[in-house]
N, CA, C and O atoms as a GROMACS GRO file, in nm:
protein
  264
    1UNK      N    1   0.084  -0.116   0.000
    1UNK     CA    2   0.000   0.000   0.000
    1UNK      C    3   0.089   0.123   0.000
    1UNK      O    4   0.166   0.143   0.094
    2UNK      N    5   0.081   0.204  -0.102
    2UNK     CA    6   0.164   0.322  -0.113
    2UNK      C    7   0.077   0.445  -0.096
    2UNK      O    8  -0.038   0.448  -0.141
    3UNK      N    9   0.131   0.545  -0.030
    3UNK     CA   10   0.058   0.670  -0.014
    3UNK      C   11   0.128   0.778  -0.095
    3UNK      O   12   0.247   0.768  -0.125
    4UNK      N   13   0.053   0.879  -0.130
    4UNK     CA   14   0.108   0.991  -0.205
    4UNK      C   15   0.175   1.085  -0.108
    4UNK      O   16   0.108   1.158  -0.035
    5UNK      N   17   0.309   1.083  -0.107
    5UNK     CA   18   0.384   1.164  -0.012
    5UNK      C   19   0.409   1.305  -0.065
    5UNK      O   20   0.471   1.386   0.005
    6UNK      N   21   0.362   1.337  -0.184
    6UNK     CA   22   0.384   1.470  -0.238
    6UNK      C   23   0.284   1.571  -0.185
    6UNK      O   24   0.296   1.690  -0.211
    7UNK      N   25   0.184   1.525  -0.109
    7UNK     CA   26   0.083   1.614  -0.053
    7UNK      C   27   0.146   1.693   0.061
    7UNK      O   28   0.180   1.638   0.165
    8UNK      N   29   0.160   1.823   0.041
    8UNK     CA   30   0.228   1.906   0.140
    8UNK      C   31   0.132   1.960   0.245
    8UNK      O   32   0.172   2.039   0.330
    9UNK      N   33   0.006   1.920   0.241
    9UNK     CA   34  -0.089   1.973   0.338
    9UNK      C   35  -0.125   1.869   0.444
    9UNK      O   36  -0.228   1.882   0.510
   10UNK      N   37  -0.042   1.768   0.460
   10UNK     CA   38  -0.069   1.663   0.558
   10UNK      C   39  -0.049   1.712   0.700
   10UNK      O   40   0.008   1.819   0.722
   11UNK      N   41  -0.096   1.632   0.797
   11UNK     CA   42  -0.087   1.676   0.936
   11UNK      C   43   0.057   1.693   0.986
   11UNK      O   44   0.083   1.781   1.068
   12UNK      N   45   0.151   1.611   0.938
   12UNK     CA   46   0.290   1.624   0.981
   12UNK      C   47   0.347   1.756   0.930
   12UNK      O   48   0.412   1.829   1.004
   13UNK      N   49   0.321   1.785   0.804
   13UNK     CA   50   0.371   1.910   0.746
   13UNK      C   51   0.311   2.030   0.818
   13UNK      O   52   0.380   2.128   0.844
   14UNK      N   53   0.183   2.023   0.849
   14UNK     CA   54   0.118   2.133   0.920
   14UNK      C   55   0.179   2.150   1.058
   14UNK      O   56   0.199   2.263   1.103
   15UNK      N   57   0.208   2.039   1.127
   15UNK     CA   58   0.268   2.044   1.261
   15UNK      C   59   0.408   2.108   1.254
   15UNK      O   60   0.442   2.194   1.336
   16UNK      N   61   0.488   2.065   1.156
   16UNK     CA   62   0.622   2.120   1.141
   16UNK      C   63   0.614   2.269   1.109
   16UNK      O   64   0.691   2.349   1.163
   17UNK      N   65   0.521   2.307   1.023
   17UNK     CA   66   0.506   2.448   0.988
   17UNK      C   67   0.468   2.530   1.111
   17UNK      O   68   0.521   2.640   1.131
   18UNK      N   69   0.378   2.479   1.193
   18UNK     CA   70   0.338   2.554   1.311
   18UNK      C   71   0.454   2.564   1.410
   18UNK      O   72   0.472   2.668   1.474
   19UNK      N   73   0.534   2.458   1.421
   19UNK     CA   74   0.652   2.463   1.507
   19UNK      C   75   0.753   2.563   1.455
   19UNK      O   76   0.812   2.639   1.532
   20UNK      N   77   0.774   2.564   1.324
   20UNK     CA   78   0.870   2.655   1.264
   20UNK      C   79   0.826   2.800   1.284
   20UNK      O   80   0.908   2.886   1.317
   21UNK      N   81   0.701   2.826   1.264
   21UNK     CA   82   0.648   2.962   1.279
   21UNK      C   83   0.662   3.008   1.424
   21UNK      O   84   0.696   3.123   1.449
   22UNK      N   85   0.636   2.919   1.518
   22UNK     CA   86   0.641   2.956   1.660
   22UNK      C   87   0.784   2.976   1.708
   22UNK      O   88   0.806   3.048   1.806
   23UNK      N   89   0.881   2.914   1.642
   23UNK     CA   90   1.018   2.914   1.694
   23UNK      C   91   1.115   2.999   1.612
   23UNK      O   92   1.236   2.982   1.625
   24UNK      N   93   1.068   3.087   1.529
   24UNK     CA   94   1.155   3.168   1.447
   24UNK      C   95   1.250   3.249   1.534
   24UNK      O   96   1.207   3.324   1.622
   25UNK      N   97   1.382   3.233   1.509
   25UNK     CA   98   1.482   3.308   1.582
   25UNK      C   99   1.516   3.252   1.718
   25UNK      O  100   1.595   3.312   1.790
   26UNK      N  101   1.460   3.140   1.756
   26UNK     CA  102   1.484   3.082   1.888
   26UNK      C  103   1.562   2.953   1.872
   26UNK      O  104   1.513   2.858   1.811
   27UNK      N  105   1.686   2.948   1.925
   27UNK     CA  106   1.768   2.827   1.906
   27UNK      C  107   1.710   2.709   1.982
   27UNK      O  108   1.724   2.595   1.936
   28UNK      N  109   1.646   2.732   2.095
   28UNK     CA  110   1.580   2.621   2.165
   28UNK      C  111   1.464   2.569   2.081
   28UNK      O  112   1.437   2.449   2.079
   29UNK      N  113   1.397   2.659   2.013
   29UNK     CA  114   1.287   2.620   1.925
   29UNK      C  115   1.338   2.533   1.811
   29UNK      O  116   1.272   2.437   1.771
   30UNK      N  117   1.455   2.567   1.760
   30UNK     CA  118   1.514   2.487   1.652
   30UNK      C  119   1.542   2.346   1.700
   30UNK      O  120   1.516   2.249   1.628
   31UNK      N  121   1.593   2.333   1.822
   31UNK     CA  122   1.620   2.200   1.878
   31UNK      C  123   1.491   2.122   1.896
   31UNK      O  124   1.486   2.002   1.868
   32UNK      N  125   1.387   2.190   1.943
   32UNK     CA  126   1.257   2.122   1.961
   32UNK      C  127   1.202   2.074   1.827
   32UNK      O  128   1.146   1.965   1.818
   33UNK      N  129   1.218   2.156   1.724
   33UNK     CA  130   1.170   2.118   1.591
   33UNK      C  131   1.245   1.995   1.542
   33UNK      O  132   1.185   1.901   1.489
   34UNK      N  133   1.378   1.995   1.559
   34UNK     CA  134   1.458   1.880   1.516
   34UNK      C  135   1.420   1.755   1.592
   34UNK      O  136   1.413   1.647   1.534
   35UNK      N  137   1.395   1.767   1.722
   35UNK     CA  138   1.355   1.652   1.802
   35UNK      C  139   1.218   1.601   1.759
   35UNK      O  140   1.197   1.480   1.750
   36UNK      N  141   1.126   1.691   1.731
   36UNK     CA  142   0.992   1.652   1.685
   36UNK      C  143   1.000   1.584   1.549
   36UNK      O  144   0.933   1.484   1.525
   37UNK      N  145   1.083   1.638   1.459
   37UNK     CA  146   1.100   1.575   1.328
   37UNK      C  147   1.156   1.434   1.341
   37UNK      O  148   1.111   1.342   1.273
   38UNK      N  149   1.255   1.417   1.428
   38UNK     CA  150   1.314   1.285   1.449
   38UNK      C  151   1.209   1.188   1.502
   38UNK      O  152   1.202   1.073   1.457
   39UNK      N  153   1.128   1.233   1.599
   39UNK     CA  154   1.023   1.148   1.654
   39UNK      C  155   0.921   1.109   1.547
   39UNK      O  156   0.878   0.994   1.539
   40UNK      N  157   0.883   1.206   1.464
   40UNK     CA  158   0.786   1.178   1.358
   40UNK      C  159   0.843   1.082   1.254
   40UNK      O  160   0.772   0.996   1.203
   41UNK      N  161   0.972   1.098   1.222
   41UNK     CA  162   1.035   1.007   1.126
   41UNK      C  163   1.039   0.865   1.182
   41UNK      O  164   1.016   0.768   1.109
   42UNK      N  165   1.070   0.851   1.312
   42UNK     CA  166   1.071   0.719   1.374
   42UNK      C  167   0.932   0.657   1.373
   42UNK      O  168   0.916   0.538   1.344
   43UNK      N  169   0.830   0.737   1.404
   43UNK     CA  170   0.693   0.688   1.403
   43UNK      C  171   0.651   0.647   1.262
   43UNK      O  172   0.584   0.546   1.243
   44UNK      N  173   0.693   0.725   1.163
   44UNK     CA  174   0.661   0.692   1.023
   44UNK      C  175   0.724   0.559   0.984
   44UNK      O  176   0.658   0.475   0.922
   45UNK      N  177   0.852   0.539   1.020
   45UNK     CA  178   0.919   0.411   0.989
   45UNK      C  179   0.847   0.295   1.057
   45UNK      O  180   0.826   0.190   0.996
   46UNK      N  181   0.810   0.313   1.183
   46UNK     CA  182   0.739   0.208   1.256
   46UNK      C  183   0.608   0.173   1.187
   46UNK      O  184   0.577   0.055   1.169
   47UNK      N  185   0.531   0.274   1.149
   47UNK     CA  186   0.402   0.250   1.083
   47UNK      C  187   0.420   0.184   0.946
   47UNK      O  188   0.341   0.098   0.908
   48UNK      N  189   0.523   0.224   0.872
   48UNK     CA  190   0.549   0.162   0.742
   48UNK      C  191   0.584   0.015   0.759
   48UNK      O  192   0.540  -0.069   0.681
   49UNK      N  193   0.665  -0.016   0.860
   49UNK     CA  194   0.700  -0.156   0.886
   49UNK      C  195   0.576  -0.236   0.925
   49UNK      O  196   0.560  -0.350   0.883
   50UNK      N  197   0.491  -0.176   1.006
   50UNK     CA  198   0.367  -0.245   1.047
   50UNK      C  199   0.276  -0.270   0.927
   50UNK      O  200   0.215  -0.377   0.917
   51UNK      N  201   0.267  -0.173   0.836
   51UNK     CA  202   0.187  -0.192   0.715
   51UNK      C  203   0.244  -0.304   0.628
   51UNK      O  204   0.168  -0.383   0.572
   52UNK      N  205   0.375  -0.310   0.616
   52UNK     CA  206   0.438  -0.417   0.539
   52UNK      C  207   0.404  -0.553   0.599
   52UNK      O  208   0.375  -0.648   0.526
   53UNK      N  209   0.409  -0.563   0.732
   53UNK     CA  210   0.375  -0.689   0.798
   53UNK      C  211   0.229  -0.725   0.774
   53UNK      O  212   0.198  -0.842   0.752
   54UNK      N  213   0.141  -0.628   0.779
   54UNK     CA  214  -0.001  -0.654   0.754
   54UNK      C  215  -0.024  -0.700   0.611
   54UNK      O  216  -0.108  -0.787   0.586
   55UNK      N  217   0.049  -0.644   0.517
   55UNK     CA  218   0.035  -0.684   0.377
   55UNK      C  219   0.076  -0.829   0.356
   55UNK      O  220   0.022  -0.897   0.268
   56UNK      N  221   0.170  -0.878   0.436
   56UNK     CA  222   0.220  -1.014   0.422
   56UNK      C  223   0.131  -1.117   0.491
   56UNK      O  224   0.141  -1.237   0.464
   57UNK      N  225   0.044  -1.072   0.580
   57UNK     CA  226  -0.043  -1.165   0.654
   57UNK      C  227  -0.157  -1.213   0.568
   57UNK      O  228  -0.199  -1.147   0.473
   58UNK      N  229  -0.207  -1.332   0.603
   58UNK     CA  230  -0.324  -1.385   0.535
   58UNK      C  231  -0.446  -1.301   0.573
   58UNK      O  232  -0.448  -1.234   0.676
   59UNK      N  233  -0.546  -1.307   0.489
   59UNK     CA  234  -0.671  -1.240   0.521
   59UNK      C  235  -0.734  -1.312   0.639
   59UNK      O  236  -0.716  -1.433   0.654
   60UNK      N  237  -0.807  -1.240   0.723
   60UNK     CA  238  -0.869  -1.298   0.841
   60UNK      C  239  -0.967  -1.408   0.803
   60UNK      O  240  -0.976  -1.509   0.873
   61UNK      N  241  -1.042  -1.391   0.695
   61UNK     CA  242  -1.141  -1.492   0.655
   61UNK      C  243  -1.073  -1.623   0.616
   61UNK      O  244  -1.128  -1.731   0.641
   62UNK      N  245  -0.954  -1.616   0.554
   62UNK     CA  246  -0.883  -1.738   0.517
   62UNK      C  247  -0.836  -1.813   0.642
   62UNK      O  248  -0.842  -1.936   0.646
   63UNK      N  249  -0.790  -1.741   0.741
   63UNK     CA  250  -0.746  -1.805   0.864
   63UNK      C  251  -0.864  -1.864   0.941
   63UNK      O  252  -0.849  -1.968   1.005
   64UNK      N  253  -0.979  -1.801   0.936
   64UNK     CA  254  -1.098  -1.850   1.008
   64UNK      C  255  -1.150  -1.980   0.946
   64UNK      O  256  -1.203  -2.064   1.017
   65UNK      N  257  -1.135  -1.996   0.815
   65UNK     CA  258  -1.183  -2.118   0.748
   65UNK      C  259  -1.108  -2.240   0.796
   65UNK      O  260  -1.165  -2.349   0.802
   66UNK      N  261  -0.982  -2.223   0.831
   66UNK     CA  262  -0.900  -2.335   0.880
   66UNK      C  263  -0.942  -2.366   1.020
   66UNK      O  264  -0.887  -2.457   1.082
   0.00000   0.00000   0.00000
């Protein structure tokens, strides 16, 4: 299952934009933005791995027939 990642109006992009706007000129804000981005990237990787595992699983109805 592939998603269209070119959509720049997604919730992650909106969150990063709001963080960037709130932290303009603040070095602590820059660190918070980088930490939030890292957390979001880790969550994205985790969810992508979970989706891959789900794609490899049998359908529930096939397992119930057995």
